[in-house]
N, C-alpha and C positions, 0 to 999 in steps of 0.2 A: 644498211643504207640508212641515209639521214631521215626520219619522220617526215611524211609528207612529200616523198619524192618516189613513192612505189611505182608509179606508171612510167618513170623515165626509164628509156631503154637502157639495157644491162650496159651494152658497149659503151654507153655515154656517162655510165657513173663517175668515171674518173673526174669529169667536170666539177664534181661537188667537192675534190680535194683542193680544186684551185682556189687561190687566194680570191676572196669575195668580199663584199658589203652585204648585209641583211637591210633590205629596203621596205618600206612600208608605205601605202597609197590609199586614199580614202576614195570612195565612189568617186567617179568623174575626173580623178586627176589622171593627167597624163605620164605615162613613163618615158615616152619621148614623141617628137612631134616632126613630120615629112619636112626634109630638107636640113635638119639639126644635123651636127657631125655625129658620126657613130662612135659611142664611148663605152659600149659594151654588150655583152650578153645577159638576158634576164632570165632565171630559172622559176617558175612559180612555187611557191610552196603551199599556197592558198589563196583562194579567190578565183575570179576570171577577168581575163583582159579581152578587149575587141580591137581587132586589127583592121584598120580601113583608111579611108582617105576623105577628104572634102574636095568636091569636083568644083571647077572654076565658077559655076553658077551657083554655087552654094550647097547643092546636095550632099548629102553624107552618104559613103557607098562603104558599107561593111562587108569584109571578105572572110573573116573566121573568127571564132571564140575560143581562147586558149585557156584551160584549167590546169589544176593541180599536177605537176611534174612537167610541164610542158616547158618548151624554151620559146622565147620571145625575144626577138632581136633585127628580123630581118637583116641580118648583119653580112658585111664584106670583111672579110680578113685579108691581111697582107696587101692591102690597097690604100695609096695615099689620098687623103681627102675624102674618104667615104663618108656618104650621108644617108641616114633614113629615106626610104622610098614612101614609108606609110606611118601613120599614126598609130600609137599604141594606148588605149584608154582603160581605166580600171573600170570595170561595171559593178563591182562590189569592192568591198574593204579587201585589199590585196597584199600579200607578202611575198617577197621574192627574194632570190640571192641575184646580185649584180656582179660579173665577172669582167673587170676592166679588159678591153679589146687587146691591150698590150700582154696583160697575163695569159689570155687566152691565145695568142699567137705564140708565145714561148713554149707553153704546153704542147700544143701542136707541132711543133718544130722537134720536141723532145719525143714525142710518142707517135710513130706511125700508125699504130692500131687506133689510138684516139683520133688521129687525124682522118683516116679512114672513114670511121664512123661518122665524124661530125662533116665530111662531104656527103656522104650518104643522107644525113638529115637534111642538109642544105639543098641536095638535090630533090628529095621528095617533098620539101616544102616549097620550092619553087612550083613542083609539078602542080600541087593542089592550088596554088594560086592560077597558075595557067588555065587549069580547067575551070576554074569558077568565072575567069575573064570569057574563056570560049562559051561557057552557057550563057553568060549576060549577052555577049554581042552576036551571036549566032542564031539562038533560039528565040528571040524575041520576049515578049513579057511573058507569055505562058511558060516557055523554058526556062526563063529566071527564077518565077516562082517555085514551079514543080521540082527544078533540081534542087532549088533551096530546101523545100520539104522533104525530098529524099535525103539530102546530105544531113539535114538536122535528126532525121530518123536514125540514120546510120552511128550518128555521134551520141544521141541522147534517147535513142527509142527504148523502151521498156515494152513487153507485151502486156495487153489490159483491154478487157471488154471487147474481144473479137477484133482488135486493132492494135497498131502499135502508137503508144502513148509518147509524144516527144515530151520527154521530162525536164523541160526548162521553160519559165515563164518569159514569153517575149510578147511586148505590145504589138500591135499592126504597123505603127510606125518603126519599131526596130526590124520588123521582118521586111517591111518596105526597103529598110536601109539596106538589107542585104542582096533585095532583088534590083535596086537602081530603078525603084518606082514611087510613086506617090502613094501615102496612106489610101487614099480614095480608090485607087486601082485595085491595090491588095484588098481592100475590103470587099469590093465587087465580085474578084476573081472567087476569093474563100466563099461568099454567099452561094456562088454557083458551085463550087465544089461541096458545099454541105448539101444543096439541094439534090445533088447527084448521089450523096451518100458515099462520095470517095472520102472526105475529110469529116470529122466532127469536133465537137470541144468537151472538155471535161476539167472542171476546175480550173477554169481558165488557160487550160494546155490543148494543144492541137493534138487530135488523135487521128492518124491515117488509116483508112479503112481499106483502102485500095490501092495500093502501091504499084501493082503490074499496071494499073490503068495510065496512072502519072508516067510512068516510062515510056509506056506505048506512046503516050500522046506527045513526047518529047524526041521520040526516037533514040531512046535512052543508049549509049554506046558500052553500057555495063562494065565502065572502068572497075579496077579492083576497089576493093571497100576502102582500102588505106587512102586512096586518094578522093574516094567519093564521100568526103566528110568534111563538117563545117569547122572542125577544131585542128 
């Protein structure tokens, strides 16, 4: 497999053989914006990309972070006039492959196995987005923050000092964007969790000390791990 794509699911490796362009983006650049015509599928070689949208009142809502080997596109194939439903913004300098949608459709038509694998990926990706919206809409501010912390732990957690260290640096504003809340509200809620000993901080990163309590407080439905992630 091409270097940098070791996390790409084995059944989707054939995507790397489709005619593509290598694209480079600087931190803060957009791969695509909500409402733009769908032009292609992106596979990340390096870097991190945030998927989200800006609400009508100007607030930013972040839904997930994609990393090396993951696909980005929110793409609809075999549909006339399809547009992107979300924004994709580079959080770091990023290199990716861009597969034109026409080339992707031709390959899916010719290879039923690849088509099935791609449909499976799209289904899982949609489920992840749906469960994120469920958490934001149904469980209030506490549910939004707690579920985000749990998802970050599932995606980037490593065992450290009696807890689960979320091994990614996020400002409180960036964390608030994932929760659909103000930075001030997130600050207060994190302060309360630290006083309770539920979370802590280490080198600017969040440590989860009591995940069962976070789950209990929001009536966690114990979704499969592959759905309960932020990536």
